[in-house]
C-alpha positions, 0 to 999 in steps of 0.5 A, a space after each residue: 454912564 460916563 466913560 471913566 476916561 473922560 476926565 483924562 481926555 478932556 486934557 486934550 479937547 474940551 469937545 469930547 463926548 461920551 460917544 466919541 470914545 474908542 478902545 483903540 486908535 490905529 495910526 498909519 505912519 509912513 517912513 521916517 516919522 515912525 519912531 516919533 509917532 510911536 513915542 507920541 503913541 506911548 504918551 497918548 496911551 499913558 494919558 488916556 488909557 486908549 491903546 494905540 497901534 502904529 503900522 509903518 511902511 513906505 508912503 506909497 504902500 500907506 497910500 495904497 492901503 488907505 485907498 484900498 479901504 483899510 480902516 484907520 484913525 490917523 495917518 502920518 505921511 508926506 504932506 503931498 500924499 496927505 493933501 491928495 488924500 484930503 482932496 479925495 476925502 480919505 482923511 479929514 483935511 481940516 484936521 491936518 497939521 504939519 509935523 516934521 521935516 527931514 532931508 536925505 543923508 549919506 552914510 557909510 559903515 562905521 570905521 570906514 573912510 567917509 567920502 567928500 560930499 559937501 558940493 554937488 561935484 563931490 557928491 557925484 564923484 562919491 556915487 561913481 566911486 562907490 562899488 555899491 549904493 543902497 537906497 529905497 526902491 522907488 517902486 515901493 513908494 519911498 519918498 527918498 528913493 523916488 527923488 534919488 531916481 530923478 536926481 541920478 538922471 539930473 546928474 547924468 549918472 543914471 546908467 552907472 547907478 543902475 549897475 551898482 545900486 541896491 534897491 531896498 523895498 522898505 525899512 532901514 537902508 543903512 543896515 545894508 552897510 552893516 551886513 556888507 551889502 553896500 558901501 554907501 547908503 542914501 536915506 532920510 537922515 533920521 532913518 540912518 541915525 537909527 542904525 548902529 554901526 553906521 556913520 552919517 557922513 552928512 546931508 546931500 549938498 544944499 543945491 540938490 537936497 530934498 526935504 520930506 515934510 510929514 503931516 498928519 490928519 484924522 481919517 474921514 471915517 474915524 470911529 472917534 474923530 475927537 480922539 484922533 484930533 487929540 492924538 494929533 495935538 500931541 505932536 505940537 508939545 515939546 516932548 514930541 518936538 524933542 523926539 523929532 530933533 533927536 531923530 534928525 528932524 526939524 519940527 514944523 
């Protein structure tokens, strides 16, 4: 008997077949892209009737989970991570697509003075003047933390930063501003915007900015590959692109 969901899913892909359906889609979303993925998941559920679960962790954690054999249908991670997973056939490289780009920003607690960060010397001074600075722990595999660790060496302040930095294993770094643990926070701009009680001062200076491009692909072992590709297709629609912009990201 044909699946009752067939007419709905044909809206996404004319190539779907009855045996391509699954009752649930599992999506692994790394870092800052998670709010957008959850929005797309809600849209997909309404359109298809298929339940979508979204797991979120740092890019490094997601990479380890996938390589460890965890079952999933779609991965949305930084493009460099996805490229390697595609070459090693953990994901279907042909299904891959760029989704959004986001840069690193600087934040302070709402109501506190904002340092000047427009130039590299100003940004460097702001870091040295701050009594404490929160960022993602590079060892957790967060893309902004990995980049910032290298940047501190480039700026010649690695030793000073080790003495004052608060390394967060995952989640929203800017929360450390709200609870008073840190005076300055460095994280993806989209992540900062999620934390009430904080102020996004601005992006890193252009000369040292680092962008993370998030991309998605279907698992090479997806139970319903056509459904996974249908899910990925929604990121190109204006509703999803609007969510990206609302979260401080640039649609790709």
